[in-house]
C-alpha positions as CSV (number, residue, x, y, z in Angstrom):
1,M,230.5,101.2,-9.4
2,P,228.7,103.3,-6.9
3,Q,230.8,105.1,-4.4
4,T,230.9,103.7,-1.0
5,L,229.7,105.9,1.8
6,K,232.7,107.1,3.8
7,L,231.4,109.5,6.5
8,E,234.1,109.6,9.1
9,N,232.9,109.7,12.7
10,T,229.3,110.6,11.6
11,S,226.5,108.1,11.4
12,L,223.7,108.4,8.9
13,E,221.3,108.4,11.9
14,E,223.1,111.4,13.4
15,I,222.7,113.2,10.0
16,Q,219.0,112.3,9.9
17,A,218.5,113.7,13.4
18,F,220.4,116.9,12.6
19,L,218.3,117.4,9.4
20,A,215.1,116.7,11.3
21,K,216.0,119.3,13.9
22,I,216.7,121.8,11.2
23,G,213.5,121.0,9.3
24,E,211.5,121.8,12.5
25,S,213.3,125.0,13.4
26,N,214.8,126.0,10.1
27,E,215.7,129.7,10.1
28,S,215.9,129.8,13.9
29,T,218.5,127.0,13.9
30,E,221.6,127.8,15.9
31,Y,224.9,126.5,14.7
32,S,227.8,125.6,16.9
33,A,231.3,124.6,15.9
34,D,230.9,121.1,17.4
35,Q,228.4,120.4,14.6
36,E,230.9,121.0,11.9
37,H,231.6,117.3,11.4
38,I,227.9,116.7,10.7
39,V,227.9,119.6,8.2
40,N,231.0,118.2,6.5
41,A,229.3,114.7,6.4
42,I,226.2,116.2,4.8
43,I,228.4,117.9,2.1
44,E,230.1,114.6,1.5
45,L,226.8,112.8,1.3
46,A,225.6,115.3,-1.4
47,R,228.8,114.7,-3.3
48,I,228.5,110.9,-3.2
49,K,224.9,111.1,-4.3
50,G,225.8,113.4,-7.2
51,R,223.6,116.4,-6.2
52,T,225.5,119.1,-8.2
53,A,223.0,121.9,-7.5
54,I,223.4,121.5,-3.8
55,L,227.2,121.1,-4.1
56,E,227.5,124.3,-6.1
57,E,225.8,126.2,-3.3
58,F,228.1,124.6,-0.7
59,E,231.0,125.8,-2.8
60,T,229.7,129.4,-3.0
61,P,232.2,131.7,-1.3
62,Y,231.0,133.7,1.7
63,L,227.8,131.6,2.0
64,H,227.8,129.6,5.3
65,P,227.0,125.9,4.7
66,M,224.1,126.1,7.2
67,I,222.3,128.5,4.9
68,T,222.5,125.9,2.1
69,I,221.4,123.1,4.5
70,Q,218.4,125.2,5.6
71,K,217.5,125.9,2.0
72,W,217.8,122.3,0.8
73,V,216.8,120.5,4.0
74,D,213.9,118.5,2.4
75,E,216.2,117.3,-0.4
76,L,219.0,116.5,2.1
77,K,216.6,114.5,4.2
78,H,215.7,112.5,1.1
79,I,219.4,111.9,0.3
80,A,220.0,110.7,3.9
81,D,217.1,108.4,3.7
82,E,218.4,106.9,0.4
83,A,221.8,106.4,2.0
84,V,220.3,104.6,5.0
85,K,218.4,102.3,2.6
86,D,221.5,101.7,0.5
87,T,223.5,100.6,3.6
88,R,220.7,98.5,5.0
89,Y,219.5,96.8,1.8
90,G,222.3,97.4,-0.6
91,S,222.0,100.1,-3.2
92,R,220.8,97.8,-5.9
93,H,217.9,96.4,-3.9
94,A,216.8,99.9,-2.8
95,L,217.1,101.2,-6.3
96,F,215.1,98.3,-7.9
97,S,212.3,98.7,-5.4
98,K,211.6,102.3,-6.5
99,K,209.3,103.3,-9.3
100,I,211.1,105.1,-12.2
101,V,209.0,108.2,-11.6
102,D,210.3,108.4,-8.0
103,M,213.9,108.2,-9.0
104,S,216.3,111.1,-9.1
105,G,218.7,111.6,-12.0
106,Y,221.4,109.9,-10.0
107,D,219.1,106.9,-9.4
108,V,218.2,106.6,-13.1
109,T,221.9,106.6,-14.0
110,E,222.7,103.9,-11.5
111,F,219.6,101.9,-12.6
112,L,220.7,102.0,-16.2
113,R,224.2,101.0,-15.2
114,Y,222.9,97.9,-13.4
115,L,220.8,96.9,-16.4
116,K,223.9,97.3,-18.7
117,Q,226.0,95.2,-16.2
118,D,223.3,92.4,-16.3
119,G,223.3,92.5,-20.1
120,L,219.7,93.6,-20.2
121,L,220.5,96.9,-21.9
122,K,223.1,97.9,-24.5
């Protein structure tokens, strides 16, 4: 069963706006402590979506999370877009509307799980 999206006090639209701003300014992005809830929500979103490479960087000691966000901003935007589609259309619908070549490893795993649930794959 896919994990439900639990991003306390942070909307996906707020995450998307934050990532868009970082994508535009990237290395000149200023970080303030009041944005910490958004950064934590992005980390949780990466965890929910199973992006281990990104999570490993977030867990690297002495590396500020904003550096990881700046490095992975395009992938994080994609993850946020996926999450919005999942909440709007249901993860199953969003997943089955993708081409297999456009799916991430997480998507393929979920796709196969749905096929097994439906008895279409053993």
